[in-house]
ZAVO-536866 format. One record per residue: y, z, x of N, C-alpha, C in turn; residue in one letter. Coordinates in steps of 0.05 Angstrom, whole numbers, padded with zeros to 5 digits, always signed. Atoms other than C-alpha are relative to their C-alpha. Example, Ala and Ser with C-alpha at 12.3 -4.5 7.8 and 13.67 -1.06 7.14 Angstrom:
residues 2
-00024+00000+00018-00090+00156+00246+00024+00000+00018A
-00024-00001-00016-00021+00143+00273+00022+00014-00015S
***
This chain:
residues 348
-00022-00005-00025+01895+02933+01475-00008+00025+00011M
+00007-00031-00019+01897+02979+01527+00015+00022-00006P
-00017-00016-00005+01927+03049+01521+00014+00007+00017S
-00023+00000-00025+01976+03078+01549-00011+00023+00026I
+00010-00005-00028+01936+03123+01593-00015-00015+00008Q
+00006+00026-00017+01899+03065+01610+00015-00019+00030E
-00015+00012-00017+01957+03034+01636+00020+00023+00019N
-00022-00012-00006+01997+03100+01659-00012-00006+00035A
-00002-00003-00023+02012+03099+01734-00002+00029+00013A
+00012-00033-00001+01995+03166+01773+00027+00010-00001P
-00027-00013+00003+02042+03218+01764+00013+00012+00016S
-00010-00006-00018+02054+03242+01820+00017-00023+00021T
-00018+00016-00002+02113+03216+01851-00010-00006+00029P
+00010+00014-00019+02087+03207+01923-00029-00015+00007G
+00005+00021+00003+02038+03167+01900-00003-00017-00006S
-00008+00032+00013+02067+03115+01869+00002-00016+00026L
+00004+00016-00008+02060+03054+01904+00029-00018-00004R
-00024+00014+00009+02111+03005+01915-00006-00035+00011T
+00016+00029-00003+02108+02924+01911+00035-00019+00007A
-00030+00017+00010+02155+02865+01916-00020-00027-00012V
+00005+00022+00028+02153+02808+01866+00014-00019+00005L
-00013+00024-00018+02170+02739+01900-00014-00018-00023W
+00004+00007+00020+02182+02710+01842+00025-00033+00010C
-00012+00021+00006+02201+02632+01831+00000-00011-00028N
+00001+00016+00020+02213+02583+01778-00032-00004-00021L
+00026+00008+00020+02147+02553+01752-00008-00030+00000G
+00019+00031-00004+02096+02494+01745-00016+00003-00024S
+00013+00004+00012+02058+02466+01694-00025+00009+00023P
+00032-00002-00013+01974+02479+01710-00006-00024+00019D
+00019+00032-00012+01958+02403+01718+00024-00011-00003A
-00024+00024+00016+02003+02335+01714-00014-00005-00026P
+00016+00018+00025+01981+02319+01651+00020+00010-00024T
-00016-00007+00032+02023+02322+01582-00013+00022-00007A
+00004-00026+00009+01979+02373+01560+00011+00024+00003A
-00007-00027-00025+01997+02424+01611+00024-00006-00004A
-00024+00002+00001+02065+02397+01613+00017+00009-00020V
-00011-00004+00030+02082+02408+01538+00012+00028+00007R
-00004-00029+00004+02077+02480+01539+00022+00014+00014P
-00020-00017-00016+02109+02497+01598+00023+00000+00004Y
-00021+00015+00004+02164+02446+01583+00019+00024-00020L
-00005-00012+00022+02173+02485+01516+00014+00033+00015A
-00018-00024-00017+02183+02550+01553+00029-00001+00025D
-00033+00009-00009+02229+02529+01600+00022+00003-00011F
-00025+00005+00011+02272+02491+01563+00011+00010-00032L
-00011-00007+00026+02271+02536+01504+00018+00025+00007G
-00011-00019-00014+02296+02590+01550+00025+00006-00009D
-00033+00008+00005+02375+02598+01519+00011+00012+00029P
-00016+00005-00031+02393+02617+01596+00000-00025+00019R
+00001+00032-00001+02368+02549+01607+00030-00021-00020V
-00015+00025+00009+02402+02512+01555+00023+00015-00032V
-00020-00023+00021+02464+02551+01522+00011-00018-00021E
-00016+00010+00018+02474+02514+01458-00021+00012-00027I
+00012-00027+00025+02457+02552+01382-00028-00011+00000P
+00029-00006-00002+02388+02563+01379-00012-00022-00026K
+00001+00020+00025+02373+02524+01310+00001-00019+00005A
+00003+00021-00004+02394+02463+01329-00008+00000+00019L
+00005+00013-00012+02371+02460+01392-00038+00003+00000W
+00031-00007+00005+02297+02482+01367+00003-00028-00009A
+00001+00026+00015+02309+02422+01326-00004-00027+00019L
+00006+00024-00020+02322+02372+01388-00026+00006+00013I
+00025+00004-00027+02271+02398+01439-00021-00003-00021L
+00037-00001+00010+02206+02406+01386-00001-00027-00014H
-00009+00024+00010+02241+02349+01347+00001-00030+00019G
+00000+00018-00020+02245+02301+01405-00013+00003+00027I
+00001+00002-00025+02243+02321+01474-00027+00005+00010I
+00027-00005-00006+02171+02350+01476-00016-00018-00018L
+00014+00016+00017+02148+02291+01434+00000-00027+00028R
+00005+00015-00015+02160+02251+01492+00012+00003+00023T
+00001+00005-00021+02181+02275+01557-00019+00008+00021R
+00026-00011-00011+02113+02311+01566-00008-00021+00023P
+00014+00028-00003+02081+02242+01581+00014-00009+00031A
-00011+00013-00025+02133+02218+01631-00005+00021+00027K
+00019-00020-00026+02130+02289+01676-00015+00004+00001S
+00027-00005-00002+02064+02293+01667-00004-00029+00034A
-00001+00026-00020+02073+02221+01711+00012+00012+00027A
-00016-00007-00028+02121+02247+01764-00015+00024+00019K
+00020-00021-00023+02081+02314+01781-00029-00006+00001Y
+00022+00012-00003+02019+02267+01787+00006-00012+00030A
-00008+00005-00022+02056+02237+01840+00003+00011+00025S
-00002-00017-00018+02070+02295+01888-00015+00027-00007I
+00017-00023+00003+02004+02338+01861-00020+00010+00029W
+00016-00003-00021+01972+02373+01919-00030-00002+00000M
+00025-00003+00005+01898+02375+01926-00002+00033-00008R
+00003-00027+00005+01907+02458+01920+00016+00003-00032E
-00015-00002+00021+01955+02449+01859+00021-00009+00007G
-00029+00002+00009+02029+02448+01842+00001+00011+00035S
-00016+00001-00021+02068+02438+01911+00017+00029-00014P
-00008-00029+00000+02108+02500+01885-00007+00025-00001L
+00013-00024+00007+02064+02542+01861-00027-00001+00027K
+00009-00004-00037+02029+02525+01943+00007+00017+00005V
-00030-00010-00014+02090+02546+01974-00004+00026-00007W
-00010-00033+00014+02103+02606+01929-00016+00019+00015T
+00016-00018-00004+02040+02637+01942-00004+00007+00020Q
+00011-00004-00024+02025+02624+02004+00023+00017+00016K
-00024-00022-00019+02104+02656+02028-00002+00027-00007Q
+00002-00022+00000+02085+02712+01989-00024+00013+00022A
+00029-00017-00018+02017+02722+02032+00020-00001+00021T
-00002-00011-00034+02050+02715+02096+00024+00026+00011L
-00024-00024+00006+02122+02766+02069-00022+00026+00002L
+00004-00021+00002+02066+02810+02056-00016+00001+00035A
+00023-00001-00025+02022+02806+02125+00037+00005+00018G
-00026-00009-00023+02107+02807+02167+00001+00021-00007W
-00004-00017+00004+02121+02865+02125-00020+00022+00018L
+00034-00025-00010+02045+02897+02145+00013+00014+00024G
+00008+00005-00025+02061+02881+02212+00020+00025+00013E
-00020-00020+00011+02127+02921+02203-00003+00024-00013R
+00004-00026+00012+02095+02982+02190+00007+00010-00033G
-00005-00017+00029+02102+02986+02111-00021-00008-00014H
+00029+00002+00023+02057+02991+02057+00007-00016-00024R
-00021+00005+00023+02085+02956+02004-00026-00033-00009A
+00006+00038+00020+02046+02895+01952+00010-00013+00004T
-00014+00019+00015+02069+02834+01945-00020-00027-00012V
+00027+00019+00019+02047+02789+01894+00031-00023-00008R
-00011+00011+00004+02077+02722+01878-00003-00009-00037D
-00008+00004+00026+02108+02701+01807+00013-00016-00011A
-00018+00024+00019+02132+02645+01754+00016+00015-00023M
-00010-00014+00030+02180+02655+01707-00007-00016-00023R
+00018+00013+00016+02148+02601+01665-00024-00012+00014Y
+00039+00002+00001+02075+02586+01663-00012+00026+00016G
+00020-00026-00010+02026+02627+01707-00002-00011+00031S
+00005-00029+00015+02025+02672+01738+00021+00007-00005P
-00034-00020+00015+02078+02708+01692+00002+00019+00022S
-00028-00023-00006+02130+02758+01710-00021+00022-00014I
+00007-00020+00016+02096+02797+01659-00035+00009+00009A
+00022+00001-00008+02027+02792+01679-00004+00013+00024S
-00001-00008-00034+02039+02806+01753+00007+00032-00008R
-00007-00013+00003+02070+02859+01724-00008+00034-00008L
+00037-00016+00020+02012+02891+01679-00016+00009+00018D
+00020-00004-00018+01970+02879+01740+00013+00018+00017A
-00007-00022-00015+02016+02923+01786+00001+00028-00017L
+00005-00023+00011+02024+02973+01735-00026+00021+00000Q
+00040-00003+00006+01944+02977+01725-00004+00015+00037A
+00007-00006-00033+01942+02983+01810+00023+00027+00012E
-00028-00034-00003+02000+03051+01809+00019-00004+00012G
-00031+00009-00009+02056+03013+01832+00026+00014-00019V
-00021-00013+00003+02119+03056+01810+00022-00010+00008G
-00030+00002-00009+02175+03014+01851-00012-00026+00007R
-00002+00022-00006+02184+02937+01852+00026-00002+00002V
-00016+00020-00012+02233+02893+01889-00004-00019-00015L
+00005+00035+00013+02242+02828+01851+00015-00008+00017V
-00011+00009-00019+02256+02782+01904-00002-00037-00008L
+00003+00025+00019+02272+02712+01873+00007-00023+00026Q
+00004+00039-00027+02263+02636+01912+00028-00014-00013A
-00024+00015+00003+02340+02630+01892+00016+00005+00015Y
-00009-00010-00020+02376+02638+01948+00035+00000-00016P
-00027+00007+00013+02448+02619+01909-00006+00013-00032Q
-00005-00009+00032+02455+02658+01846+00006-00020-00025Y
+00000+00018+00036+02457+02633+01768-00014+00016-00013S
-00001-00002+00028+02455+02653+01702-00023-00015-00010G
+00023+00010+00012+02402+02608+01692-00010-00008+00004T
+00017-00005-00015+02359+02623+01743-00002+00024+00002T
+00004-00015-00020+02367+02683+01781+00000+00025-00031T
+00001-00014+00018+02392+02720+01706-00020+00005-00022A
+00028+00010+00027+02333+02685+01663-00022+00026+00022S
+00022-00011-00011+02280+02726+01712-00001+00048-00002V
-00015-00032+00004+02329+02792+01708-00018+00011-00038I
+00006+00000+00035+02313+02776+01626-00026+00013-00004D
+00029-00004-00012+02239+02767+01645-00017+00031-00006A
+00012-00026-00007+02234+02837+01672+00006+00019-00008V
-00004-00015+00018+02272+02870+01630-00004+00005-00025N
+00016+00000+00030+02233+02845+01562-00025+00005+00001A
+00022-00011-00006+02172+02872+01598+00006+00025+00001W
-00008-00024-00003+02205+02933+01611+00009+00023-00023S
+00001-00008+00031+02221+02942+01540-00027+00013-00011S
+00016+00005+00008+02159+02939+01524-00026+00027+00008R
+00021-00024-00020+02122+03004+01572+00017+00020-00007Q
-00002-00035+00017+02120+03078+01551+00013+00007+00032R
-00009-00019-00022+02135+03091+01629+00017-00036+00023R
-00014+00020-00004+02184+03039+01659-00009+00002+00039V
-00010+00000-00030+02178+03030+01740+00031-00005+00015P
-00020+00005-00008+02234+03036+01784+00007-00033+00023E
-00003+00033+00002+02263+02964+01791+00028+00003+00022F
-00036+00013-00014+02320+02937+01853-00008-00041-00006R
-00017+00041+00007+02346+02859+01842+00006-00004+00031F
-00017+00017-00020+02363+02816+01899+00011-00017-00018V
-00016+00018+00009+02414+02775+01873+00004-00032+00003N
-00006+00022-00005+02425+02725+01917+00003+00004+00034D
-00010-00003-00031+02425+02716+02002+00013-00024+00004Y
-00013+00030-00007+02458+02648+02000+00018+00008+00027H
-00004+00011-00025+02498+02669+02064-00011+00021+00011D
+00018-00019-00031+02446+02706+02101-00004-00010+00018D
+00001+00012-00023+02448+02695+02169-00028-00007+00006P
+00020-00003-00004+02381+02697+02176-00006-00031-00010A
+00008+00024+00018+02368+02641+02124+00013-00018+00011Y
-00002+00018-00008+02417+02597+02148-00004-00010+00023I
+00001+00007-00025+02400+02596+02215-00038-00009-00009E
+00026+00009+00006+02323+02580+02189+00010-00037-00012A
-00008+00029+00000+02356+02514+02156+00010-00007+00018L
-00004+00012-00033+02386+02502+02223-00015-00012+00009A
+00014+00002-00030+02331+02506+02255-00024-00029-00012Q
+00008+00026+00006+02298+02454+02202+00008-00030+00001S
-00011+00035+00001+02338+02408+02207+00001-00006+00031I
+00000+00020-00027+02347+02400+02279-00025+00007+00009E
+00040+00015+00001+02265+02400+02285+00001-00028-00005K
+00007+00026+00006+02268+02341+02240+00011-00018+00019H
-00032+00024-00014+02333+02314+02284-00018-00011+00019W
+00014+00011-00023+02286+02316+02336-00021-00016+00004K
+00033+00012-00001+02219+02288+02320+00013-00028-00023T
-00007+00013+00023+02253+02239+02267+00023-00018+00013E
-00023+00012-00008+02318+02221+02297+00021+00015-00027G
-00022-00014+00013+02385+02240+02272+00008-00030-00015R
-00010+00028+00009+02420+02192+02208+00032+00005+00003G
-00033+00008-00012+02492+02174+02211+00016+00039-00024Q
-00009-00029+00026+02504+02236+02142-00024+00022-00003V
+00018-00012-00002+02473+02294+02134+00007+00016-00046L
-00004-00009+00026+02472+02306+02048-00016+00021-00002L
+00018-00027+00015+02453+02379+02027+00013-00008-00024M
+00002+00005+00017+02432+02369+01957-00011+00037-00023S
-00003-00035+00019+02433+02432+01904-00011-00008-00026F
+00003-00005+00029+02410+02445+01836+00031-00001-00019H
-00024-00007+00010+02462+02431+01787-00012+00016-00025G
+00003-00032+00018+02477+02473+01729+00029-00015-00019I
-00022+00008+00011+02529+02452+01671+00026+00011+00010P
-00021-00003-00003+02596+02453+01690+00019+00026-00013A
-00018-00024+00015+02626+02502+01633-00016+00024+00010R
+00003-00029-00005+02579+02548+01656+00013+00013+00032N
-00015-00024-00021+02627+02568+01726+00021+00000-00021I
-00025-00006+00012+02682+02565+01674-00004+00022-00013A
+00003-00025+00022+02653+02618+01634-00012+00024+00028L
-00004-00027-00015+02647+02665+01701-00026-00008+00020G
+00023+00008-00013+02576+02635+01738+00011-00005+00029D
-00006+00002-00021+02584+02641+01815-00017-00019+00024P
+00023+00020-00013+02536+02587+01830+00009-00014+00031Y
-00004+00016-00028+02567+02538+01863+00024+00006+00014Q
-00010-00010-00026+02617+02570+01898-00017+00012+00023A
+00038-00012-00014+02549+02603+01932-00009-00021+00015Q
+00014+00016-00010+02527+02533+01940+00013-00018+00027C
-00013+00009-00017+02585+02514+01975+00011+00017+00023L
-00002-00027-00029+02591+02578+02022-00029-00002+00015E
+00019+00014-00017+02522+02556+02038+00000-00026+00025T
+00010+00024-00017+02527+02494+02064+00034-00006+00019A
-00025-00006-00019+02598+02511+02103-00010+00017+00019R
+00022-00011-00013+02555+02561+02144-00017-00018+00013L
+00028+00020-00005+02495+02510+02145+00020-00028+00022L
-00005+00020-00022+02543+02455+02173+00021+00017+00024T
-00015+00001-00019+02583+02497+02213-00013+00010+00041A
+00029-00010-00015+02519+02533+02250-00011-00034+00019R
+00004+00016-00014+02510+02457+02257+00019-00017+00017L
-00031+00022-00012+02574+02427+02284+00005-00025-00010G
-00012+00021+00025+02588+02377+02229+00019+00002-00005L
-00029+00003+00005+02653+02348+02222-00002-00010-00034S
-00010+00012+00037+02670+02331+02140-00011-00030-00002D
+00013+00024-00002+02650+02257+02159-00032+00002+00002E
+00026-00004-00010+02582+02276+02177-00015+00021-00024Q
+00009-00005+00012+02566+02309+02120+00002+00006-00035H
-00010-00002+00019+02560+02314+02042-00011+00019-00017R
+00016-00023+00018+02546+02369+01990+00001-00013-00027V
+00000+00005+00038+02520+02346+01913-00015+00014-00007T
+00023-00010+00013+02476+02364+01861-00011-00010-00026F
+00023+00021+00005+02418+02335+01828-00003+00025-00033Q
+00005-00018+00011+02377+02345+01775+00016+00010-00031S
-00010-00004+00012+02427+02334+01725-00018-00009-00038R
+00033-00003+00022+02386+02346+01651+00028-00006-00042F
-00023-00005+00021+02438+02316+01584+00014-00009+00000G
-00032+00018-00004+02501+02280+01569+00019+00025+00004R
-00023-00016-00012+02544+02341+01584+00007+00005+00025A
-00003+00001-00031+02576+02344+01646-00004+00025+00019K
+00005-00030-00011+02551+02388+01699+00014-00001+00024W
+00001+00004-00020+02563+02397+01769+00014-00028+00016L
-00005+00018-00008+02595+02345+01811+00006-00001+00032E
+00010+00024+00005+02588+02306+01856-00037-00002-00009P
+00025-00010+00015+02520+02283+01825-00016-00022+00031Y
+00008+00007-00025+02467+02263+01880-00011-00030+00003T
+00007+00037+00007+02436+02194+01861+00030-00015+00007E
-00025+00011-00014+02509+02168+01859+00012-00002+00022P
-00012-00002-00023+02528+02188+01920-00019-00016+00025T
+00010+00020-00023+02468+02159+01954+00011-00036-00002L
-00002+00025+00006+02477+02091+01922+00040-00002+00015R
-00018-00002-00013+02551+02099+01943+00010+00007+00028E
-00003+00003-00023+02535+02113+02014-00016-00028+00004L
+00014+00024+00008+02485+02054+02016+00011-00030+00007G
-00018+00019+00010+02534+02010+01989+00023-00009+00022A
-00025-00014-00018+02594+02038+02047-00007-00011+00022S
-00003+00011-00029+02561+02014+02095-00026+00023+00023G
+00008-00014-00004+02527+02075+02114-00031-00001+00004V
+00023+00017-00009+02458+02054+02146-00029+00019-00002K
+00027-00016-00013+02414+02119+02164+00013+00028-00021R
-00008-00030+00005+02421+02183+02123-00026+00022-00001V
+00024-00016+00001+02385+02252+02122+00008+00017-00020D
-00003-00022+00017+02371+02294+02053-00011+00028+00013V
+00013-00031-00003+02363+02373+02056+00001+00001-00027V
-00005-00021+00031+02361+02419+01994-00001+00014+00000C
-00008-00030-00008+02383+02483+02020-00007+00015-00023P
-00003-00017+00020+02381+02518+01952-00033+00001-00005G
+00032+00004+00008+02299+02505+01951-00017+00015+00023F
+00013-00004-00031+02257+02546+02001-00027-00012-00009P
+00027+00010-00002+02192+02507+01973+00003-00025-00009A
-00003+00034+00009+02184+02438+01961-00009-00003-00027D
+00001+00001+00043+02185+02415+01885-00005-00025-00010C
-00004+00030+00015+02177+02357+01836+00035-00006+00009L
-00030+00006-00003+02254+02363+01845+00011+00000+00032E
-00009+00007-00029+02252+02355+01920-00018-00021+00008T
+00020+00012-00008+02186+02320+01923+00001-00030-00012L
+00000+00012+00021+02194+02271+01868+00034-00014-00001E
-00022+00015-00012+02263+02261+01857+00030-00002+00016E
-00007-00001-00025+02296+02271+01926-00018-00027+00013I
+00016+00020-00014+02244+02232+01969-00005-00020-00015A
+00013+00030+00001+02220+02179+01928+00023-00003-00022M
-00028+00022+00017+02280+02163+01869+00021+00007+00021E
-00021+00001-00020+02334+02184+01925+00005-00017+00013G
+00015+00023-00031+02300+02139+01982+00010-00030-00016R
-00002+00022+00006+02299+02086+01929+00032-00014-00009E
-00024+00003-00001+02370+02093+01905+00016-00006+00027A
-00002+00012-00025+02392+02090+01975-00002-00035+00014F
+00002+00018-00012+02354+02035+02005+00006-00022-00019L
-00009+00022+00016+02365+01989+01940+00030-00006-00001H
-00032+00002-00002+02441+02001+01957+00010-00014+00022S
-00004+00014-00021+02439+01970+02023+00002+00022+00022G
-00001-00019-00029+02427+02035+02071-00036-00012+00004G
+00020+00005-00006+02363+02028+02111-00022+00020+00016E
+00016-00029+00000+02338+02095+02133-00005+00024-00006V
+00003-00016+00024+02320+02149+02085-00015+00017+00017F
+00018-00032-00017+02302+02216+02114-00002+00023-00016S
+00011-00020+00015+02276+02268+02071-00004+00026+00025Y
+00008-00014-00013+02278+02334+02110-00008+00023-00013I
+00010-00020+00021+02227+02382+02074+00007+00026+00002P
-00005-00022+00015+02237+02447+02051-00005+00021+00021C
+00008-00024-00023+02237+02517+02090-00036+00000-00002L
+00025-00003+00012+02164+02524+02057-00014+00027+00018N
+00008-00018-00019+02123+02568+02106+00008-00001+00033D
-00009-00009-00029+02162+02565+02170+00007+00024+00007S
-00005-00033-00014+02169+02624+02215+00028+00006-00002P
-00025-00003+00006+02237+02621+02211+00010+00015-00027A
-00003-00004+00021+02241+02627+02142-00011+00030-00005W
+00017-00023+00006+02184+02678+02133+00020+00024+00010I
-00006-00024-00013+02220+02727+02178+00024+00005-00012T
-00020-00004+00016+02280+02716+02141+00001+00008-00024A
+00010-00009+00007+02253+02732+02087+00001+00030-00009L
+00008-00021-00015+02219+02783+02112+00033+00025-00004A
-00034-00014-00006+02288+02817+02129+00014+00010-00016G
-00007-00005+00025+02319+02804+02061-00011+00028-00019I
+00011-00014+00016+02262+02845+02029-00005+00026+00015A
+00002-00029-00014+02257+02898+02088+00029+00020-00001E
-00035-00010+00008+02342+02915+02078-00004+00012-00034R
-00002-00016+00028+02333+02918+01997-00028+00027-00008N
+00014-00019-00003+02269+02969+02012+00006+00022+00009L
-00013-00028-00009+02307+03015+02041+00005+00012-00011A
+00006-00025+00016+02295+03087+02028-00019+00012-00020G
+00025+00006+00011+02231+03072+01989-00013+00007+00020W
+00004-00003-00016+02181+03103+02025-00029-00017+00004P
+00030+00027-00011+02133+03039+02053-00005+00003+00019T
-00005-00002-00036+02144+03058+02130-00034+00025-00003Q
+00008-00021+00000+02077+03092+02144-00015+00006+00038T
+00002-00005-00030+02073+03077+02218+00033-00005+00009V
-00036+00002-00005+02139+03071+02262-00006-00040+00005P
-00018+00026+00008+02168+02999+02259-00019-00014+00027A
+00003+00011-00026+02141+02950+02322+00027+00009+00004A
-00022-00003-00022+02196+02939+02379+00002-00021+00010R
***
């Protein structure tokens, strides 16, 4: 176990370095049941994710879910796995690299690292490494444009859990959401318009956000309101009428009521009602992942086409689009304000 001296950051305030920790949900290390099982145990074992009595949930999770779900999930991951690995991890790492480059071009001396709430590289391991590098200020920036206790607050929990074990705690700042950031909205709009230009335009644009239990909203979670505001701003920017768009929520888990309307039933309804062509975008996911590439682009497509639809067009996530990296860097730069990161005059 390293000593306090070995982990200590430089003692001179001016020598403390600044970092941006770009956090996403996570992914198993391989598309196998053996790799999925510990990932799911970590994810579904988080009390922020499943809010039922711990003892009861432990029996369900370890007695039922982790015995059956890993193999099914592994098959889904295998269907979207990239040569470089998990799409979510590949894109998140690339976004961190591009963000570091953008900040560097603007004259900021800041280390940028990607981290995963569940799986690797973990938040704790990244913070350990940053501390060893002499980082004393950390901006925690998350791949969740809309705030939810199930996601955003869970990352904060992980950072606080790490901090509770440290003798010297860095200075932290947290970006809780950017659901209405103009540059983020513009990046989404540009990605949709680019898709329309090359692939044609559907009759309806369906915006699918990740769902959460409806009970969470009643308890004060602002997630639903922020999703609807993102959708309102995006449709206004695109000039869509009420008939030309839908907002839905996906990835329901368990039997409890989640945010409605649900994505797959809506796609079936559209196909059955005579809509022949639909475009689907996932504004709450900055990086393509299992929920977008398998649940939407595969399962959603099948639901729409089997219900009478003719053309299903999935619009990829923002991933490494220049407009998105510019938006992300702008969010980071604003929240770094006041910290001594500027080493050269900013480019004009």
